[in-house]
C-alpha positions in Angstrom: -2.0 -11.2 -1.4 -3.8 -11.5 1.9 -6.5 -9.0 2.7 -5.1 -6.4 5.1 -1.5 -7.3 4.4 0.8 -4.3 4.3 1.4 -4.7 0.5 -2.2 -5.3 -0.3 -3.7 -2.4 1.7 -5.1 0.4 -0.4 -3.7 3.7 0.5 -5.3 7.1 0.2 -2.6 8.8 -1.8 -4.2 12.1 -2.6 -3.2 15.3 -0.8 -6.3 17.0 -2.1 -9.0 14.6 -0.9 -9.5 12.8 -4.2 -9.3 9.1 -3.6 -6.3 7.5 -5.4 -5.5 3.9 -4.4 -2.1 2.5 -4.7 -1.0 -1.1 -4.1 2.6 -2.3 -4.1 3.5 -5.7 -5.3 6.6 -7.6 -6.3 8.1 -6.6 -9.6 8.1 -9.4 -12.2 9.5 -9.8 -15.7 6.0 -9.2 -17.1 6.2 -5.6 -15.7 9.4 -4.6 -17.4 7.9 -3.4 -20.8 5.5 -1.1 -19.0 8.3 0.2 -16.7 10.4 0.9 -19.8 7.5 2.9 -21.4 7.0 4.9 -18.1 10.7 5.9 -17.9 11.0 6.5 -21.6 9.9 10.1 -21.2 12.3 13.0 -21.8 10.7 15.3 -19.2 10.7 12.6 -16.5 14.3 11.7 -17.3 15.4 15.3 -17.1 13.8 15.6 -13.7 15.3 12.3 -12.5 18.6 13.5 -14.0 20.6 10.5 -12.9 19.6 7.9 -15.5 21.7 5.4 -17.4 23.3 6.2 -20.7 21.2 3.6 -22.5 17.8 4.5 -20.9 16.2 5.0 -24.3 17.4 1.6 -25.6 14.6 -0.9 -24.8 16.7 -4.0 -25.1 19.4 -2.6 -22.8 16.9 -1.4 -20.3 15.1 -4.7 -20.2 18.3 -6.6 -19.8 19.3 -4.4 -16.8 15.9 -4.8 -15.2 15.9 -8.5 -15.6 19.1 -8.6 -13.5 17.4 -6.5 -10.9 14.3 -8.7 -10.8 16.6 -11.7 -10.3 18.6 -10.1 -7.5 17.1 -11.1 -4.2 19.2 -8.5 -2.4 17.3 -5.7 -4.1 13.8 -4.7 -2.9 11.8 -3.9 -6.0 8.0 -3.2 -6.2 5.7 -1.9 -8.8 3.1 0.7 -7.9 -0.4 -0.3 -9.1 -3.2 2.1 -9.4 -6.7 1.0 -10.5 -5.2 -2.3 -11.7 -2.4 -0.7 -13.8 1.3 -0.5 -13.2 2.1 3.3 -12.9 5.6 3.2 -11.4 8.1 1.5 -9.2 9.7 1.9 -5.8 12.7 0.0 -4.4 15.7 -0.2 -2.1 19.2 -1.3 -2.9 22.7 -1.2 -1.3 25.5 1.0 -2.6 28.8 1.0 -0.8 27.2 -0.4 2.3 24.4 2.2 2.5 20.8 1.3 1.6 19.2 3.8 -0.8 15.6 4.2 -2.0 14.4 5.0 -5.4 11.0 5.6 -7.0 9.5 6.5 -10.4 5.9 7.5 -11.2 4.4 7.9 -14.7 4.6 11.6 -15.5 0.9 12.2 -16.1 0.2 11.1 -12.5 2.7 13.4 -10.8 1.4 15.6 -8.0 -1.2 13.2 -6.8 0.7 11.8 -3.8 1.3 8.4 -5.4 5.1 8.5 -4.9 4.7 9.7 -1.3 2.2 6.9 -0.5 4.3 4.2 -2.3 7.5 5.2 -0.5 5.6 5.2 2.9 4.6 1.6 2.1 8.1 0.6 1.2 9.5 2.1 4.4 7.2 -0.1 6.5 9.0 -3.2 5.0 12.5 -1.9 4.4 13.3 -1.2 8.1 17.1 -0.7 7.9 18.1 2.7 9.1 19.6 5.0 8.2 18.2 5.0 4.7 19.5 7.3 2.0 18.0 9.0 -1.0 19.2 11.5 -3.6 17.5 13.9 -5.9 18.5 16.6 -8.3 18.5 19.9 -6.4 15.9 21.3 -8.7 13.6 18.3 -8.4 11.2 19.9 -5.9 8.6 17.1 -6.3 11.1 14.4 -5.3 12.3 16.5 -2.4 8.7 16.8 -1.2 8.2 13.0 -1.4 11.3 12.4 0.7 10.5 15.2 3.3 6.9 14.0 3.7 8.3 10.5 4.5 10.6 11.8 7.2 13.9 12.1 5.3 16.1 15.1 6.2 18.4 16.8 3.8 21.9 16.2 5.0 24.1 17.4 2.2 24.7 17.9 -1.4 27.2 16.8 -4.1 28.0 17.8 -7.6 27.6 14.8 -9.9 27.3 14.0 -13.6 23.7 13.7 -14.6 23.4 11.5 -17.7 19.9 12.8 -18.7 21.2 16.4 -18.7 24.6 15.8 -20.1 26.2 17.9 -17.4 27.3 18.0 -13.8 24.5 19.3 -11.5 23.9 19.7 -7.8 22.4 16.6 -6.2 20.8 16.7 -2.7 21.4 13.9 -0.3 18.7 12.8 2.2 18.8 10.5 5.2 16.1 8.8 7.2 17.0 7.7 10.7 15.2 5.8 13.4 12.3 7.8 14.8 13.4 9.6 18.0 11.3 9.0 21.1 
């Protein structure tokens, strides 16, 4: 990665003045085991709410992510902090709309890492509007989106696999900046 490139630039990701440096890089198959371990957390899955039914099955998860890594139409990055993969961020198309997603290791929540990683992703994924969704009670995820310029534009009731119930899901949109 070239010095000064957007993906190689270190970003101050701490809202409290502590220096946390995040770097995004392309996701590879070698990252998949670590990503499984990061998402294999009941508290994090509950907050994310909209997980897959087999999220706790390592083989199924790895098979699904291998397909994602191989799909050139999906933007998928890992978030690296101090040389270690601590999460992922990406963009994908659903029914013609481009949506973003992100996941941070739970012990690193509330440090601004997801906010910084999403900001980096938005500099490369330039299609607008962009869409995002979050469980209505996931205040941290809402904060990440709002800090990156997303606006809440609606809500839906959807089945949340990790909660085994229908819950309210907020829908967010990011448009072109207005002049």
